[in-house]
PDB file of N, H, CA, C and O in Angstrom:
ATOM      1  N   MET A   1       6.716  -9.359   3.842  1.00  0.00           N
ATOM      2  CA  MET A   1       6.415  -7.958   4.014  1.00  0.00           C
ATOM      3  C   MET A   1       7.065  -7.201   2.856  1.00  0.00           C
ATOM      4  O   MET A   1       8.206  -7.467   2.478  1.00  0.00           O
ATOM      5  N   TYR A   2       6.318  -6.263   2.312  1.00  0.00           N
ATOM      6  H   TYR A   2       5.391  -6.046   2.619  1.00  0.00           H
ATOM      7  CA  TYR A   2       6.806  -5.484   1.180  1.00  0.00           C
ATOM      8  C   TYR A   2       6.944  -4.013   1.572  1.00  0.00           C
ATOM      9  O   TYR A   2       6.172  -3.502   2.384  1.00  0.00           O
ATOM     10  N   ALA A   3       7.930  -3.345   0.990  1.00  0.00           N
ATOM     11  H   ALA A   3       8.557  -3.760   0.331  1.00  0.00           H
ATOM     12  CA  ALA A   3       8.121  -1.912   1.226  1.00  0.00           C
ATOM     13  C   ALA A   3       7.023  -1.126   0.511  1.00  0.00           C
ATOM     14  O   ALA A   3       6.505  -1.544  -0.524  1.00  0.00           O
ATOM     15  N   ASP A   4       6.687   0.021   1.092  1.00  0.00           N
ATOM     16  H   ASP A   4       7.107   0.361   1.933  1.00  0.00           H
ATOM     17  CA  ASP A   4       5.679   0.921   0.520  1.00  0.00           C
ATOM     18  C   ASP A   4       4.359   0.204   0.242  1.00  0.00           C
ATOM     19  O   ASP A   4       3.724   0.433  -0.787  1.00  0.00           O
ATOM     20  N   ASP A   5       3.959  -0.655   1.157  1.00  0.00           N
ATOM     21  H   ASP A   5       4.475  -0.841   1.993  1.00  0.00           H
ATOM     22  CA  ASP A   5       2.728  -1.428   1.007  1.00  0.00           C
ATOM     23  C   ASP A   5       1.548  -0.660   1.608  1.00  0.00           C
ATOM     24  O   ASP A   5       1.739   0.328   2.317  1.00  0.00           O
ATOM     25  N   HIS A   6       0.363  -1.108   1.329  1.00  0.00           N
ATOM     26  H   HIS A   6       0.208  -1.910   0.753  1.00  0.00           H
ATOM     27  CA  HIS A   6      -0.871  -0.464   1.797  1.00  0.00           C
ATOM     28  C   HIS A   6      -1.178  -0.852   3.242  1.00  0.00           C
ATOM     29  O   HIS A   6      -0.696  -1.866   3.746  1.00  0.00           O
ATOM     30  N   ALA A   7      -1.987  -0.025   3.892  1.00  0.00           N
ATOM     31  H   ALA A   7      -2.378   0.799   3.482  1.00  0.00           H
ATOM     32  CA  ALA A   7      -2.447  -0.314   5.252  1.00  0.00           C
ATOM     33  C   ALA A   7      -3.541  -1.382   5.181  1.00  0.00           C
ATOM     34  O   ALA A   7      -4.127  -1.585   4.118  1.00  0.00           O
ATOM     35  N   PRO A   8      -3.822  -2.052   6.264  1.00  0.00           N
ATOM     36  CA  PRO A   8      -3.207  -1.975   7.587  1.00  0.00           C
ATOM     37  C   PRO A   8      -1.862  -2.692   7.593  1.00  0.00           C
ATOM     38  O   PRO A   8      -1.575  -3.478   6.690  1.00  0.00           O
ATOM     39  N   PRO A   9      -1.036  -2.426   8.601  1.00  0.00           N
ATOM     40  CA  PRO A   9       0.243  -3.135   8.705  1.00  0.00           C
ATOM     41  C   PRO A   9       0.013  -4.649   8.698  1.00  0.00           C
ATOM     42  O   PRO A   9      -0.767  -5.174   9.492  1.00  0.00           O
ATOM     43  N   HIS A  10       0.702  -5.336   7.793  1.00  0.00           N
ATOM     44  H   HIS A  10       1.336  -4.910   7.147  1.00  0.00           H
ATOM     45  CA  HIS A  10       0.481  -6.763   7.613  1.00  0.00           C
ATOM     46  C   HIS A  10       1.726  -7.423   7.040  1.00  0.00           C
ATOM     47  O   HIS A  10       2.672  -6.753   6.627  1.00  0.00           O
ATOM     48  N   PHE A  11       1.705  -8.743   7.026  1.00  0.00           N
ATOM     49  H   PHE A  11       0.936  -9.288   7.362  1.00  0.00           H
ATOM     50  CA  PHE A  11       2.746  -9.498   6.342  1.00  0.00           C
ATOM     51  C   PHE A  11       2.082 -10.601   5.530  1.00  0.00           C
ATOM     52  O   PHE A  11       0.936 -10.978   5.777  1.00  0.00           O
ATOM     53  N   HIS A  12       2.825 -11.105   4.562  1.00  0.00           N
ATOM     54  H   HIS A  12       3.756 -10.799   4.361  1.00  0.00           H
ATOM     55  CA  HIS A  12       2.330 -12.139   3.669  1.00  0.00           C
ATOM     56  C   HIS A  12       2.969 -13.469   4.041  1.00  0.00           C
ATOM     57  O   HIS A  12       4.156 -13.531   4.359  1.00  0.00           O
ATOM     58  N   VAL A  13       2.179 -14.525   3.998  1.00  0.00           N
ATOM     59  H   VAL A  13       1.215 -14.475   3.739  1.00  0.00           H
ATOM     60  CA  VAL A  13       2.675 -15.883   4.205  1.00  0.00           C
ATOM     61  C   VAL A  13       2.438 -16.630   2.901  1.00  0.00           C
ATOM     62  O   VAL A  13       1.309 -16.708   2.416  1.00  0.00           O
ATOM     63  N   LEU A  14       3.509 -17.177   2.338  1.00  0.00           N
ATOM     64  H   LEU A  14       4.426 -17.113   2.732  1.00  0.00           H
ATOM     65  CA  LEU A  14       3.411 -17.903   1.076  1.00  0.00           C
ATOM     66  C   LEU A  14       3.600 -19.391   1.324  1.00  0.00           C
ATOM     67  O   LEU A  14       4.405 -19.798   2.162  1.00  0.00           O
ATOM     68  N   SER A  15       2.850 -20.193   0.587  1.00  0.00           N
ATOM     69  H   SER A  15       2.196 -19.862  -0.093  1.00  0.00           H
ATOM     70  CA  SER A  15       2.976 -21.642   0.691  1.00  0.00           C
ATOM     71  C   SER A  15       2.836 -22.233  -0.705  1.00  0.00           C
ATOM     72  O   SER A  15       2.519 -21.522  -1.659  1.00  0.00           O
ATOM     73  N   ALA A  16       3.070 -23.511  -0.820  1.00  0.00           N
ATOM     74  H   ALA A  16       3.327 -24.088  -0.045  1.00  0.00           H
ATOM     75  CA  ALA A  16       2.931 -24.178  -2.114  1.00  0.00           C
ATOM     76  C   ALA A  16       1.496 -24.093  -2.628  1.00  0.00           C
ATOM     77  O   ALA A  16       1.260 -24.166  -3.834  1.00  0.00           O
ATOM     78  N   ASP A  17       0.544 -23.940  -1.716  1.00  0.00           N
ATOM     79  H   ASP A  17       0.736 -23.881  -0.736  1.00  0.00           H
ATOM     80  CA  ASP A  17      -0.869 -23.884  -2.083  1.00  0.00           C
ATOM     81  C   ASP A  17      -1.389 -22.465  -2.283  1.00  0.00           C
ATOM     82  O   ASP A  17      -2.587 -22.279  -2.498  1.00  0.00           O
ATOM     83  N   GLY A  18      -0.528 -21.475  -2.219  1.00  0.00           N
ATOM     84  H   GLY A  18       0.445 -21.626  -2.045  1.00  0.00           H
ATOM     85  CA  GLY A  18      -0.961 -20.085  -2.371  1.00  0.00           C
ATOM     86  C   GLY A  18      -0.389 -19.224  -1.277  1.00  0.00           C
ATOM     87  O   GLY A  18       0.796 -19.319  -0.957  1.00  0.00           O
ATOM     88  N   GLY A  19      -1.217 -18.390  -0.706  1.00  0.00           N
ATOM     89  H   GLY A  19      -2.179 -18.313  -0.966  1.00  0.00           H
ATOM     90  CA  GLY A  19      -0.731 -17.528   0.355  1.00  0.00           C
ATOM     91  C   GLY A  19      -1.870 -16.789   1.023  1.00  0.00           C
ATOM     92  O   GLY A  19      -3.023 -16.859   0.598  1.00  0.00           O
ATOM     93  N   TYR A  20      -1.518 -16.086   2.072  1.00  0.00           N
ATOM     94  H   TYR A  20      -0.581 -16.029   2.418  1.00  0.00           H
ATOM     95  CA  TYR A  20      -2.498 -15.303   2.806  1.00  0.00           C
ATOM     96  C   TYR A  20      -1.805 -14.133   3.471  1.00  0.00           C
ATOM     97  O   TYR A  20      -0.580 -14.103   3.584  1.00  0.00           O
ATOM     98  N   MET A  21      -2.597 -13.170   3.910  1.00  0.00           N
ATOM     99  H   MET A  21      -3.593 -13.195   3.818  1.00  0.00           H
ATOM    100  CA  MET A  21      -2.089 -11.940   4.496  1.00  0.00           C
ATOM    101  C   MET A  21      -2.573 -11.871   5.940  1.00  0.00           C
ATOM    102  O   MET A  21      -3.731 -12.167   6.234  1.00  0.00           O
ATOM    103  N   VAL A  22      -1.659 -11.471   6.850  1.00  0.00           N
ATOM    104  H   VAL A  22      -0.718 -11.230   6.611  1.00  0.00           H
ATOM    105  CA  VAL A  22      -1.959 -11.445   8.278  1.00  0.00           C
ATOM    106  C   VAL A  22      -1.772 -10.032   8.820  1.00  0.00           C
ATOM    107  O   VAL A  22      -0.727  -9.414   8.613  1.00  0.00           O
ATOM    108  N   ASP A  23      -2.791  -9.524   9.515  1.00  0.00           N
ATOM    109  H   ASP A  23      -3.639 -10.026   9.683  1.00  0.00           H
ATOM    110  CA  ASP A  23      -2.725  -8.229  10.187  1.00  0.00           C
ATOM    111  C   ASP A  23      -1.754  -8.341  11.361  1.00  0.00           C
ATOM    112  O   ASP A  23      -1.895  -9.242  12.188  1.00  0.00           O
ATOM    113  N   ILE A  24      -0.780  -7.451  11.446  1.00  0.00           N
ATOM    114  H   ILE A  24      -0.665  -6.719  10.774  1.00  0.00           H
ATOM    115  CA  ILE A  24       0.227  -7.528  12.508  1.00  0.00           C
ATOM    116  C   ILE A  24      -0.385  -7.260  13.878  1.00  0.00           C
ATOM    117  O   ILE A  24      -0.027  -7.932  14.846  1.00  0.00           O
ATOM    118  N   ALA A  25      -1.288  -6.311  13.985  1.00  0.00           N
ATOM    119  H   ALA A  25      -1.579  -5.765  13.199  1.00  0.00           H
ATOM    120  CA  ALA A  25      -1.847  -5.944  15.292  1.00  0.00           C
ATOM    121  C   ALA A  25      -2.703  -7.053  15.891  1.00  0.00           C
ATOM    122  O   ALA A  25      -2.619  -7.332  17.087  1.00  0.00           O
ATOM    123  N   THR A  26      -3.529  -7.685  15.056  1.00  0.00           N
ATOM    124  H   THR A  26      -3.597  -7.458  14.084  1.00  0.00           H
ATOM    125  CA  THR A  26      -4.485  -8.672  15.567  1.00  0.00           C
ATOM    126  C   THR A  26      -4.081 -10.113  15.295  1.00  0.00           C
ATOM    127  O   THR A  26      -4.613 -11.042  15.904  1.00  0.00           O
ATOM    128  N   LEU A  27      -3.140 -10.292  14.379  1.00  0.00           N
ATOM    129  H   LEU A  27      -2.708  -9.538  13.884  1.00  0.00           H
ATOM    130  CA  LEU A  27      -2.715 -11.614  13.897  1.00  0.00           C
ATOM    131  C   LEU A  27      -3.869 -12.389  13.253  1.00  0.00           C
ATOM    132  O   LEU A  27      -3.873 -13.620  13.225  1.00  0.00           O
ATOM    133  N   ALA A  28      -4.838 -11.643  12.741  1.00  0.00           N
ATOM    134  H   ALA A  28      -4.834 -10.643  12.763  1.00  0.00           H
ATOM    135  CA  ALA A  28      -5.953 -12.249  12.013  1.00  0.00           C
ATOM    136  C   ALA A  28      -5.592 -12.357  10.537  1.00  0.00           C
ATOM    137  O   ALA A  28      -4.921 -11.481   9.990  1.00  0.00           O
ATOM    138  N   ILE A  29      -6.036 -13.426   9.898  1.00  0.00           N
ATOM    139  H   ILE A  29      -6.581 -14.137  10.341  1.00  0.00           H
ATOM    140  CA  ILE A  29      -5.865 -13.559   8.453  1.00  0.00           C
ATOM    141  C   ILE A  29      -6.879 -12.624   7.805  1.00  0.00           C
ATOM    142  O   ILE A  29      -8.087 -12.776   7.989  1.00  0.00           O
ATOM    143  N   ILE A  30      -6.370 -11.652   7.040  1.00  0.00           N
ATOM    144  H   ILE A  30      -5.389 -11.529   6.890  1.00  0.00           H
ATOM    145  CA  ILE A  30      -7.255 -10.635   6.466  1.00  0.00           C
ATOM    146  C   ILE A  30      -7.457 -10.791   4.961  1.00  0.00           C
ATOM    147  O   ILE A  30      -8.306 -10.117   4.379  1.00  0.00           O
ATOM    148  N   ARG A  31      -6.699 -11.657   4.340  1.00  0.00           N
ATOM    149  H   ARG A  31      -6.009 -12.205   4.813  1.00  0.00           H
ATOM    150  CA  ARG A  31      -6.901 -11.931   2.914  1.00  0.00           C
ATOM    151  C   ARG A  31      -6.339 -13.306   2.609  1.00  0.00           C
ATOM    152  O   ARG A  31      -5.276 -13.680   3.104  1.00  0.00           O
ATOM    153  N   GLY A  32      -7.053 -14.043   1.801  1.00  0.00           N
ATOM    154  H   GLY A  32      -7.917 -13.739   1.399  1.00  0.00           H
ATOM    155  CA  GLY A  32      -6.613 -15.380   1.435  1.00  0.00           C
ATOM    156  C   GLY A  32      -7.041 -16.409   2.474  1.00  0.00           C
ATOM    157  O   GLY A  32      -7.720 -16.094   3.452  1.00  0.00           O
ATOM    158  N   THR A  33      -6.631 -17.621   2.237  1.00  0.00           N
ATOM    159  H   THR A  33      -6.079 -17.877   1.443  1.00  0.00           H
ATOM    160  CA  THR A  33      -6.982 -18.725   3.122  1.00  0.00           C
ATOM    161  C   THR A  33      -5.743 -19.564   3.382  1.00  0.00           C
ATOM    162  O   THR A  33      -5.003 -19.904   2.460  1.00  0.00           O
ATOM    163  N   ALA A  34      -5.528 -19.889   4.635  1.00  0.00           N
ATOM    164  H   ALA A  34      -6.130 -19.613   5.385  1.00  0.00           H
ATOM    165  CA  ALA A  34      -4.395 -20.735   5.003  1.00  0.00           C
ATOM    166  C   ALA A  34      -4.774 -22.195   4.801  1.00  0.00           C
ATOM    167  O   ALA A  34      -5.866 -22.611   5.188  1.00  0.00           O
ATOM    168  N   PRO A  35      -3.880 -22.980   4.197  1.00  0.00           N
ATOM    169  CA  PRO A  35      -4.144 -24.415   4.110  1.00  0.00           C
ATOM    170  C   PRO A  35      -4.301 -25.001   5.515  1.00  0.00           C
ATOM    171  O   PRO A  35      -3.714 -24.483   6.464  1.00  0.00           O
ATOM    172  N   ALA A  36      -5.062 -26.044   5.656  1.00  0.00           N
ATOM    173  H   ALA A  36      -5.539 -26.465   4.885  1.00  0.00           H
ATOM    174  CA  ALA A  36      -5.324 -26.659   6.963  1.00  0.00           C
ATOM    175  C   ALA A  36      -4.025 -26.891   7.726  1.00  0.00           C
ATOM    176  O   ALA A  36      -3.106 -27.542   7.230  1.00  0.00           O
ATOM    177  N   GLY A  37      -3.966 -26.352   8.934  1.00  0.00           N
ATOM    178  H   GLY A  37      -4.713 -25.823   9.337  1.00  0.00           H
ATOM    179  CA  GLY A  37      -2.805 -26.536   9.799  1.00  0.00           C
ATOM    180  C   GLY A  37      -1.610 -25.670   9.464  1.00  0.00           C
ATOM    181  O   GLY A  37      -0.649 -25.631  10.233  1.00  0.00           O
ATOM    182  N   HIS A  38      -1.642 -24.973   8.338  1.00  0.00           N
ATOM    183  H   HIS A  38      -2.423 -25.005   7.714  1.00  0.00           H
ATOM    184  CA  HIS A  38      -0.476 -24.202   7.908  1.00  0.00           C
ATOM    185  C   HIS A  38      -0.281 -22.939   8.720  1.00  0.00           C
ATOM    186  O   HIS A  38       0.855 -22.540   8.978  1.00  0.00           O
ATOM    187  N   SER A  39      -1.372 -22.298   9.130  1.00  0.00           N
ATOM    188  H   SER A  39      -2.295 -22.622   8.921  1.00  0.00           H
ATOM    189  CA  SER A  39      -1.244 -21.001   9.793  1.00  0.00           C
ATOM    190  C   SER A  39      -0.716 -21.118  11.214  1.00  0.00           C
ATOM    191  O   SER A  39      -0.192 -20.143  11.752  1.00  0.00           O
ATOM    192  N   ASP A  40      -0.842 -22.288  11.838  1.00  0.00           N
ATOM    193  H   ASP A  40      -1.268 -23.080  11.401  1.00  0.00           H
ATOM    194  CA  ASP A  40      -0.433 -22.436  13.237  1.00  0.00           C
ATOM    195  C   ASP A  40       1.004 -21.997  13.469  1.00  0.00           C
ATOM    196  O   ASP A  40       1.265 -21.187  14.359  1.00  0.00           O
ATOM    197  N   GLY A  41       1.929 -22.511  12.692  1.00  0.00           N
ATOM    198  H   GLY A  41       1.717 -23.168  11.969  1.00  0.00           H
ATOM    199  CA  GLY A  41       3.343 -22.168  12.861  1.00  0.00           C
ATOM    200  C   GLY A  41       3.625 -20.715  12.536  1.00  0.00           C
ATOM    201  O   GLY A  41       4.387 -20.055  13.241  1.00  0.00           O
ATOM    202  N   ALA A  42       3.014 -20.213  11.472  1.00  0.00           N
ATOM    203  H   ALA A  42       2.394 -20.750  10.899  1.00  0.00           H
ATOM    204  CA  ALA A  42       3.242 -18.827  11.074  1.00  0.00           C
ATOM    205  C   ALA A  42       2.711 -17.863  12.128  1.00  0.00           C
ATOM    206  O   ALA A  42       3.380 -16.889  12.474  1.00  0.00           O
ATOM    207  N   LEU A  43       1.520 -18.130  12.635  1.00  0.00           N
ATOM    208  H   LEU A  43       0.977 -18.921  12.354  1.00  0.00           H
ATOM    209  CA  LEU A  43       0.930 -17.233  13.631  1.00  0.00           C
ATOM    210  C   LEU A  43       1.643 -17.343  14.974  1.00  0.00           C
ATOM    211  O   LEU A  43       1.755 -16.354  15.698  1.00  0.00           O
ATOM    212  N   GLU A  44       2.119 -18.523  15.307  1.00  0.00           N
ATOM    213  H   GLU A  44       2.028 -19.326  14.718  1.00  0.00           H
ATOM    214  CA  GLU A  44       2.902 -18.691  16.540  1.00  0.00           C
ATOM    215  C   GLU A  44       4.197 -17.887  16.450  1.00  0.00           C
ATOM    216  O   GLU A  44       4.579 -17.206  17.401  1.00  0.00           O
ATOM    217  N   TRP A  45       4.873 -17.971  15.294  1.00  0.00           N
ATOM    218  H   TRP A  45       4.563 -18.524  14.522  1.00  0.00           H
ATOM    219  CA  TRP A  45       6.098 -17.202  15.087  1.00  0.00           C
ATOM    220  C   TRP A  45       5.792 -15.703  15.149  1.00  0.00           C
ATOM    221  O   TRP A  45       6.522 -14.943  15.785  1.00  0.00           O
ATOM    222  N   ALA A  46       4.715 -15.284  14.490  1.00  0.00           N
ATOM    223  H   ALA A  46       4.122 -15.901  13.973  1.00  0.00           H
ATOM    224  CA  ALA A  46       4.354 -13.865  14.467  1.00  0.00           C
ATOM    225  C   ALA A  46       4.055 -13.342  15.867  1.00  0.00           C
ATOM    226  O   ALA A  46       4.456 -12.229  16.206  1.00  0.00           O
ATOM    227  N   ALA A  47       3.363 -14.122  16.677  1.00  0.00           N
ATOM    228  H   ALA A  47       3.038 -15.026  16.401  1.00  0.00           H
ATOM    229  CA  ALA A  47       3.052 -13.699  18.047  1.00  0.00           C
ATOM    230  C   ALA A  47       4.328 -13.491  18.851  1.00  0.00           C
ATOM    231  O   ALA A  47       4.426 -12.550  19.639  1.00  0.00           O
ATOM    232  N   ALA A  48       5.306 -14.369  18.650  1.00  0.00           N
ATOM    233  H   ALA A  48       5.227 -15.133  18.010  1.00  0.00           H
ATOM    234  CA  ALA A  48       6.570 -14.262  19.380  1.00  0.00           C
ATOM    235  C   ALA A  48       7.447 -13.130  18.850  1.00  0.00           C
ATOM    236  O   ALA A  48       8.372 -12.690  19.533  1.00  0.00           O
ATOM    237  N   ASN A  49       7.158 -12.656  17.629  1.00  0.00           N
ATOM    238  H   ASN A  49       6.407 -13.014  17.075  1.00  0.00           H
ATOM    239  CA  ASN A  49       7.992 -11.639  16.982  1.00  0.00           C
ATOM    240  C   ASN A  49       7.201 -10.397  16.582  1.00  0.00           C
ATOM    241  O   ASN A  49       7.570  -9.699  15.638  1.00  0.00           O
ATOM    242  N   LYS A  50       6.122 -10.128  17.295  1.00  0.00           N
ATOM    243  H   LYS A  50       5.822 -10.696  18.061  1.00  0.00           H
ATOM    244  CA  LYS A  50       5.233  -9.013  16.949  1.00  0.00           C
ATOM    245  C   LYS A  50       5.959  -7.666  16.977  1.00  0.00           C
ATOM    246  O   LYS A  50       5.737  -6.832  16.100  1.00  0.00           O
ATOM    247  N   ALA A  51       6.815  -7.444  17.962  1.00  0.00           N
ATOM    248  H   ALA A  51       6.996  -8.122  18.675  1.00  0.00           H
ATOM    249  CA  ALA A  51       7.551  -6.173  18.047  1.00  0.00           C
ATOM    250  C   ALA A  51       8.476  -6.011  16.847  1.00  0.00           C
ATOM    251  O   ALA A  51       8.585  -4.916  16.294  1.00  0.00           O
ATOM    252  N   LEU A  52       9.137  -7.080  16.440  1.00  0.00           N
ATOM    253  H   LEU A  52       9.049  -7.969  16.889  1.00  0.00           H
ATOM    254  CA  LEU A  52      10.014  -7.035  15.267  1.00  0.00           C
ATOM    255  C   LEU A  52       9.202  -6.748  14.006  1.00  0.00           C
ATOM    256  O   LEU A  52       9.599  -5.913  13.194  1.00  0.00           O
ATOM    257  N   LEU A  53       8.085  -7.422  13.837  1.00  0.00           N
ATOM    258  H   LEU A  53       7.762  -8.100  14.497  1.00  0.00           H
ATOM    259  CA  LEU A  53       7.237  -7.185  12.671  1.00  0.00           C
ATOM    260  C   LEU A  53       6.767  -5.731  12.610  1.00  0.00           C
ATOM    261  O   LEU A  53       6.777  -5.116  11.544  1.00  0.00           O
ATOM    262  N   THR A  54       6.361  -5.192  13.741  1.00  0.00           N
ATOM    263  H   THR A  54       6.352  -5.691  14.607  1.00  0.00           H
ATOM    264  CA  THR A  54       5.910  -3.798  13.798  1.00  0.00           C
ATOM    265  C   THR A  54       7.046  -2.847  13.449  1.00  0.00           C
ATOM    266  O   THR A  54       6.852  -1.899  12.689  1.00  0.00           O
ATOM    267  N   ALA A  55       8.225  -3.093  13.998  1.00  0.00           N
ATOM    268  H   ALA A  55       8.383  -3.864  14.615  1.00  0.00           H
ATOM    269  CA  ALA A  55       9.382  -2.235  13.719  1.00  0.00           C
ATOM    270  C   ALA A  55       9.756  -2.289  12.243  1.00  0.00           C
ATOM    271  O   ALA A  55      10.051  -1.256  11.640  1.00  0.00           O
ATOM    272  N   LYS A  56       9.747  -3.471  11.661  1.00  0.00           N
ATOM    273  H   LYS A  56       9.507  -4.310  12.150  1.00  0.00           H
ATOM    274  CA  LYS A  56      10.097  -3.605  10.241  1.00  0.00           C
ATOM    275  C   LYS A  56       9.039  -2.957   9.360  1.00  0.00           C
ATOM    276  O   LYS A  56       9.371  -2.333   8.351  1.00  0.00           O
ATOM    277  N   TRP A  57       7.758  -3.098   9.732  1.00  0.00           N
ATOM    278  H   TRP A  57       7.489  -3.604  10.551  1.00  0.00           H
ATOM    279  CA  TRP A  57       6.705  -2.428   8.964  1.00  0.00           C
ATOM    280  C   TRP A  57       6.964  -0.924   8.953  1.00  0.00           C
ATOM    281  O   TRP A  57       6.918  -0.287   7.901  1.00  0.00           O
ATOM    282  N   ASP A  58       7.236  -0.359  10.132  1.00  0.00           N
ATOM    283  H   ASP A  58       7.274  -0.876  10.987  1.00  0.00           H
ATOM    284  CA  ASP A  58       7.484   1.080  10.237  1.00  0.00           C
ATOM    285  C   ASP A  58       8.709   1.490   9.426  1.00  0.00           C
ATOM    286  O   ASP A  58       8.712   2.547   8.796  1.00  0.00           O
ATOM    287  N   GLU A  59       9.738   0.664   9.440  1.00  0.00           N
ATOM    288  H   GLU A  59       9.735  -0.195   9.952  1.00  0.00           H
ATOM    289  CA  GLU A  59      10.964   0.961   8.685  1.00  0.00           C
ATOM    290  C   GLU A  59      10.714   0.921   7.177  1.00  0.00           C
ATOM    291  O   GLU A  59      11.175   1.800   6.449  1.00  0.00           O
ATOM    292  N   TYR A  60       9.998  -0.079   6.714  1.00  0.00           N
ATOM    293  H   TYR A  60       9.624  -0.793   7.306  1.00  0.00           H
ATOM    294  CA  TYR A  60       9.793  -0.287   5.277  1.00  0.00           C
ATOM    295  C   TYR A  60       8.664   0.551   4.694  1.00  0.00           C
ATOM    296  O   TYR A  60       8.562   0.694   3.475  1.00  0.00           O
ATOM    297  N   ASN A  61       7.822   1.101   5.550  1.00  0.00           N
ATOM    298  H   ASN A  61       7.905   0.985   6.540  1.00  0.00           H
ATOM    299  CA  ASN A  61       6.637   1.809   5.075  1.00  0.00           C
ATOM    300  C   ASN A  61       6.524   3.196   5.684  1.00  0.00           C
ATOM    301  O   ASN A  61       5.474   3.575   6.202  1.00  0.00           O
ATOM    302  N   GLU A  62       7.601   3.941   5.618  1.00  0.00           N
ATOM    303  H   GLU A  62       8.454   3.633   5.196  1.00  0.00           H
ATOM    304  CA  GLU A  62       7.581   5.317   6.119  1.00  0.00           C
ATOM    305  C   GLU A  62       6.594   6.130   5.294  1.00  0.00           C
ATOM    306  O   GLU A  62       6.552   6.026   4.069  1.00  0.00           O
ATOM    307  N   ARG A  63       5.815   6.925   5.976  1.00  0.00           N
ATOM    308  H   ARG A  63       5.850   7.009   6.972  1.00  0.00           H
ATOM    309  CA  ARG A  63       4.841   7.786   5.293  1.00  0.00           C
ATOM    310  C   ARG A  63       5.194   9.244   5.559  1.00  0.00           C
ATOM    311  O   ARG A  63       5.649   9.598   6.647  1.00  0.00           O
ATOM    312  N   ASP A  64       4.976  10.087   4.543  1.00  0.00           N
ATOM    313  H   ASP A  64       4.607   9.799   3.660  1.00  0.00           H
ATOM    314  CA  ASP A  64       5.233  11.525   4.698  1.00  0.00           C
ATOM    315  C   ASP A  64       4.137  12.178   5.492  1.00  0.00           C
ATOM    316  O   ASP A  64       4.180  13.386   5.725  1.00  0.00           O
TER     317      ASP A  64
END
């Protein structure tokens, strides 16, 4: 997750094969492609930590 990033609220998952971007609200991959089997662990973690991800997005991406 990056500060002052563009909407929608999302986080980035990086791997040796590249990376992808995941929408926090839906947990859908919205950019890039996850290597086979790679997204399972990341999305499972995100589902268990959705409130934390949302709070951090709000903290890092305050808008006027």
